[in-house]
C-alpha positions in Angstrom: 263.3 55.6 136.8 263.9 55.5 133.1 262.7 51.7 133.0 260.2 52.4 135.3 258.8 55.1 132.7 259.5 52.3 129.8 257.3 49.9 131.8 254.8 52.8 133.2 254.0 54.3 129.4 253.5 51.0 128.0 251.1 49.0 130.3 249.3 52.5 130.4 249.0 52.2 126.1 248.0 48.5 126.6 245.9 48.9 129.1 243.9 52.0 127.4 243.6 50.5 124.3 242.5 47.0 125.2 239.1 48.4 127.0 236.3 46.6 126.4 237.7 45.0 123.5 235.8 42.1 121.5 237.8 40.2 119.9 236.8 38.5 116.5 237.4 34.6 116.7 239.1 34.8 113.3 243.0 35.9 112.5 243.9 36.7 109.0 247.1 35.0 108.9 249.9 36.5 106.1 253.1 34.7 105.3 256.2 36.7 103.5 259.5 36.6 103.3 262.5 37.0 101.7 265.7 35.3 99.7 269.0 36.0 98.8 271.8 34.8 96.6 275.1 36.4 96.9 278.7 35.6 95.1 281.4 37.1 95.2 285.1 37.6 94.0 287.6 39.1 96.9 290.7 40.6 95.6 292.5 41.3 99.1 295.9 42.7 100.0 296.1 40.2 103.1 294.8 36.6 101.6 297.1 34.3 102.5 295.3 30.5 102.6 291.9 31.8 101.2 290.3 31.7 97.7 289.1 34.8 96.2 285.8 33.3 95.0 282.6 32.6 98.0 278.6 32.0 97.1 276.0 32.5 99.8 272.7 32.6 100.3 270.1 32.9 103.6 266.3 32.2 103.5 263.1 34.2 105.8 260.2 33.4 106.3 257.5 36.0 108.0 254.1 34.5 109.4 251.9 37.4 111.2 249.0 36.6 112.8 246.6 39.4 113.0 242.8 40.5 114.0 240.9 43.3 114.7 238.7 43.9 117.9 235.0 45.9 117.4 235.6 48.9 119.2 238.5 48.4 116.5 242.2 47.9 117.9 244.5 45.4 115.7 246.4 42.9 117.6 248.6 40.0 116.4 252.1 38.2 116.3 254.8 38.4 114.2 257.8 35.4 113.7 260.6 35.0 111.3 262.6 32.2 110.7 265.3 31.8 109.3 268.3 29.3 107.7 270.9 29.7 109.7 274.4 29.7 108.1 276.9 26.9 109.1 278.9 24.2 107.2 277.8 20.8 106.9 274.6 18.8 107.1 274.8 18.6 110.9 275.3 22.2 111.6 272.0 23.7 109.3 269.1 24.3 111.2 266.5 27.4 112.0 266.5 29.9 114.1 264.7 33.1 115.0 265.3 36.5 115.3 261.7 38.4 115.9 259.3 37.0 117.8 256.6 39.3 119.3 252.5 40.1 120.2 251.5 43.6 119.1 248.6 45.6 119.6 248.1 48.8 117.5 245.0 51.5 118.6 244.5 55.4 119.1 246.8 55.0 121.7 249.8 54.1 119.4 251.2 50.4 119.0 252.9 48.4 121.8 255.1 45.4 120.6 256.5 42.8 123.2 258.6 39.7 122.6 262.2 39.4 121.4 262.8 42.0 118.6 265.6 44.4 117.3 265.4 48.2 119.1 264.6 51.0 117.8 267.2 52.8 115.9 268.0 49.1 113.8 264.0 48.7 113.3 263.2 52.3 111.9 266.5 54.9 111.8 268.2 55.9 107.7 271.4 55.1 107.4 270.7 55.9 103.3 269.2 55.9 100.4 269.3 51.9 100.0 268.5 49.9 102.7 268.1 46.3 101.4 272.1 46.3 100.6 272.4 45.9 96.8 272.9 49.0 94.9 276.4 50.8 97.2 273.6 50.9 99.8 275.5 51.1 102.7 273.1 48.4 104.9 275.2 45.8 103.4 277.2 42.6 104.9 279.8 42.7 101.6 282.3 42.3 104.1 281.5 39.1 105.7 283.4 38.0 101.9 286.3 39.0 104.4 286.1 36.4 106.3 288.9 34.2 107.4 291.3 36.8 106.1 293.2 38.6 109.6 291.3 42.4 109.2 287.9 40.3 109.5 289.1 38.1 112.3 290.1 41.2 114.4 286.6 42.2 114.1 287.1 45.5 112.5 285.5 44.7 109.2 282.4 43.2 110.8 282.1 45.4 113.5 282.4 48.8 110.9 278.9 46.6 109.9 277.4 48.2 112.7 275.3 51.2 111.3 272.6 51.5 114.2 272.9 52.3 118.1 275.8 50.3 119.6 273.4 47.0 120.4 270.3 48.0 119.1 270.8 45.6 116.5 270.8 42.9 119.5 267.3 40.3 118.9 266.4 40.7 122.6 263.3 40.2 124.5 262.5 44.0 124.5 259.1 46.0 125.3 258.4 48.8 122.7 256.2 51.6 122.3 255.7 54.0 119.4 253.5 57.2 119.7 250.7 58.2 116.9 252.1 59.3 113.5 251.0 63.1 114.4 251.9 65.8 111.5 254.9 63.2 109.7 256.6 62.7 113.4 256.4 59.1 115.6 258.6 58.9 118.6 259.3 55.5 120.4 260.7 53.7 123.7 262.0 50.5 124.3 263.2 48.9 127.5 265.3 45.1 126.9 266.6 44.0 130.5 269.7 42.4 128.9 270.9 42.7 125.4 272.2 39.1 124.8 269.0 37.2 126.4 266.4 36.1 123.7 262.9 34.3 123.6 262.2 31.8 126.5 265.7 32.3 128.2 265.4 33.7 131.8 268.6 35.7 132.7 268.7 37.8 136.1 272.4 37.2 136.2 273.8 40.8 137.0 277.9 39.0 136.0 279.1 36.8 133.3 281.6 34.9 133.0 281.6 35.1 129.0 285.2 37.8 127.4 284.4 39.3 125.3 287.5 38.7 121.9 289.2 36.8 124.3 290.7 40.0 125.6 288.0 41.4 128.8 288.3 44.2 126.7 284.9 44.8 126.0 282.1 44.7 127.8 280.4 41.0 127.4 276.4 42.2 127.3 274.4 45.2 128.9 271.5 45.6 131.5 268.4 47.6 131.2 269.5 48.9 127.8 266.7 51.7 127.0 266.2 53.5 123.9 264.4 56.2 122.9 263.9 58.2 119.2 261.5 59.5 116.7 261.4 59.6 113.1 260.4 62.1 110.7 259.2 62.2 107.0 257.1 65.3 105.0 256.5 65.4 101.5 256.9 69.1 99.9 255.5 69.0 96.5 258.1 67.2 94.1 261.0 67.0 97.2 260.4 64.5 100.1 262.6 64.7 103.3 262.7 62.6 106.3 265.2 62.0 109.2 265.4 59.5 112.5 267.5 59.9 115.7 267.4 58.1 118.5 269.7 57.9 121.7 270.4 54.4 123.3 271.7 54.1 127.0 272.1 50.5 129.5 274.5 48.9 132.1 277.2 47.2 131.4 277.6 43.7 132.7 280.5 42.7 134.9 282.5 39.9 133.9 284.0 37.3 136.1 286.4 34.6 136.1 286.9 32.8 139.4 287.1 36.1 141.8 288.6 38.3 139.4 285.7 41.4 138.3 286.8 43.2 135.2 283.9 46.4 135.4 283.3 48.1 131.6 281.4 51.6 130.4 278.2 52.0 130.2 276.3 52.5 127.4 276.1 55.3 125.9 275.0 55.8 122.2 273.4 57.9 119.0 272.5 58.2 115.8 271.5 60.2 113.2 270.2 60.1 110.0 268.5 62.0 106.9 267.2 60.9 103.3 266.3 64.4 100.5 264.5 63.2 97.5 263.6 64.9 93.9 262.8 63.4 90.5 263.7 59.8 91.2 266.8 60.7 93.2 268.0 60.9 96.3 270.8 61.4 98.6 271.3 60.5 102.3 273.8 60.9 105.3 274.4 59.0 108.9 275.8 59.2 112.1 276.5 57.0 114.9 279.1 57.7 118.2 278.7 55.1 120.6 281.7 56.8 122.5 283.7 54.7 124.7 280.6 52.2 125.2 281.6 48.8 126.1 285.3 49.4 126.9 287.2 48.3 130.1 287.3 51.4 132.8 290.9 50.1 133.7 293.2 51.0 130.8 291.2 51.2 128.3 291.3 54.4 125.7 291.5 54.8 121.8 288.6 56.5 119.6 285.7 56.9 120.3 283.4 53.8 117.9 281.4 56.1 115.5 280.4 55.5 111.6 279.4 57.9 109.3 278.3 57.4 105.7 277.1 60.1 102.7 275.5 58.1 99.7 273.0 58.7 96.7 271.3 57.0 94.4 269.1 57.3 91.2 265.6 55.3 90.3 265.2 55.4 86.1 262.2 53.1 85.6 263.7 49.2 86.8 267.2 50.6 87.3 268.7 52.0 90.5 272.2 53.0 90.3 273.5 53.9 93.2 277.2 54.9 95.3 278.1 55.9 98.9 281.6 56.5 101.1 281.4 54.7 104.6 283.9 55.4 107.3 284.6 53.4 110.1 287.0 53.6 113.1 287.1 52.3 117.1 289.9 51.7 119.6 290.7 48.2 118.0 290.3 44.7 119.2 291.7 45.2 121.8 291.2 48.6 124.1 293.2 48.1 127.0 296.2 48.7 124.6 297.5 51.8 122.9 296.1 52.0 119.4 292.6 52.1 117.6 291.5 50.8 114.3 289.4 52.3 111.1 287.6 51.3 107.9 287.4 53.3 104.8 284.2 51.9 102.2 283.7 53.1 98.8 280.6 51.6 96.7 278.8 51.4 93.5 276.1 49.4 92.2 273.0 49.5 89.9 270.4 47.3 91.3 267.4 45.6 88.1 264.5 44.9 88.6 263.5 41.5 86.8 260.2 41.4 87.5 257.8 42.8 90.8 259.7 41.1 94.0 262.7 39.7 92.0 266.2 41.7 91.6 269.1 41.4 89.7 272.1 43.8 91.7 275.8 44.2 91.2 278.2 46.1 93.4 281.9 46.9 93.4 283.1 47.5 97.0 286.9 48.9 97.3 288.1 48.7 100.9 291.5 50.1 103.4 291.3 49.7 107.0 294.2 49.7 109.7 294.2 47.8 113.3 296.6 49.8 115.2 297.4 47.4 117.6 300.9 47.4 118.8 301.1 44.0 120.4 299.6 43.1 116.2 299.4 46.0 114.2 297.6 44.6 110.8 296.4 46.5 107.7 294.8 45.5 104.5 293.4 46.5 101.3 291.3 45.2 98.3 288.6 44.5 96.1 284.8 43.3 96.3 282.7 42.4 93.5 279.2 41.3 94.2 276.9 39.9 92.3 273.1 39.7 94.3 269.8 37.8 93.0 266.8 38.5 95.8 263.1 37.5 96.3 261.1 39.2 98.4 257.3 37.6 99.0 
């Protein structure tokens, strides 16, 4: 019923908006994108066989053809290409994490194609969302790659701030309502959380074991997400909030004749920011419960994240700081244990020129993987420089 509701709402909205639409023959094509270059110095307890320094970069290009019909219907498409990470000339390649068509009118907006989920696209996680100056929405922890706490998965899982698989670039159908009194709602549907672009996968089972344990669901099917965002200005005070709920059916994992069953998807995310006179404070909480844990013998702590942070803008300078706490059942929830990670961040970002920023960020982390078969604990500091270009 939930799946039919999503498909029906989107189809009716698109049909209503496109009625008697007389398309113009000319499309306006916008080219934009962004790039960053980052360098880090890492000082951590568990660093055997690892260097202290590393550099990395990312480049994305966004192509957006748009047109407007005589009846006011706006329509078009969006493609975001990425320079994919990979060592050596052989592994360097391009991929995409956005490839969808859209239509917008008085009925709202319909998006259809490869795109992330609602909470990943529109959810609030903190006052700063660019991955520098203390922002919670960053991948600073990726510089721990190769260390035991990262390879165990806790550091990587701690960077998932939205609903559990909302960040998966999958083939989705999304409907957004018109904005009314500062509120905009949305609903989305994806047949599978791990299927995108021209791929067709109607299988009910998966032969891929996540993490090598078979303790987490390989993927989810019939994934829906519903929620909305709200923003308002009261004199010099700005307020914005968001809330989203995600649900779906866990894919069964099979190897030969053996099946592993997993708990279905149920995840929610709420966040809010308040701004005044250049200052902004915000908080976010996400809970995915035991979504994806194996049904037989799996338990432990719920998958949850909470963040509090603040920033202050003074001309071209942004000062920011935040604290994040992440907990779950560990890399293998079929074993008695759990895992946590605390992250403290502070930083400064300077706008060198329009579209060009430079930043310096300090992060202190401490975490523990309490899996009784292989307990891991680690702590350390990361100093990161970050230069970004947006065009």
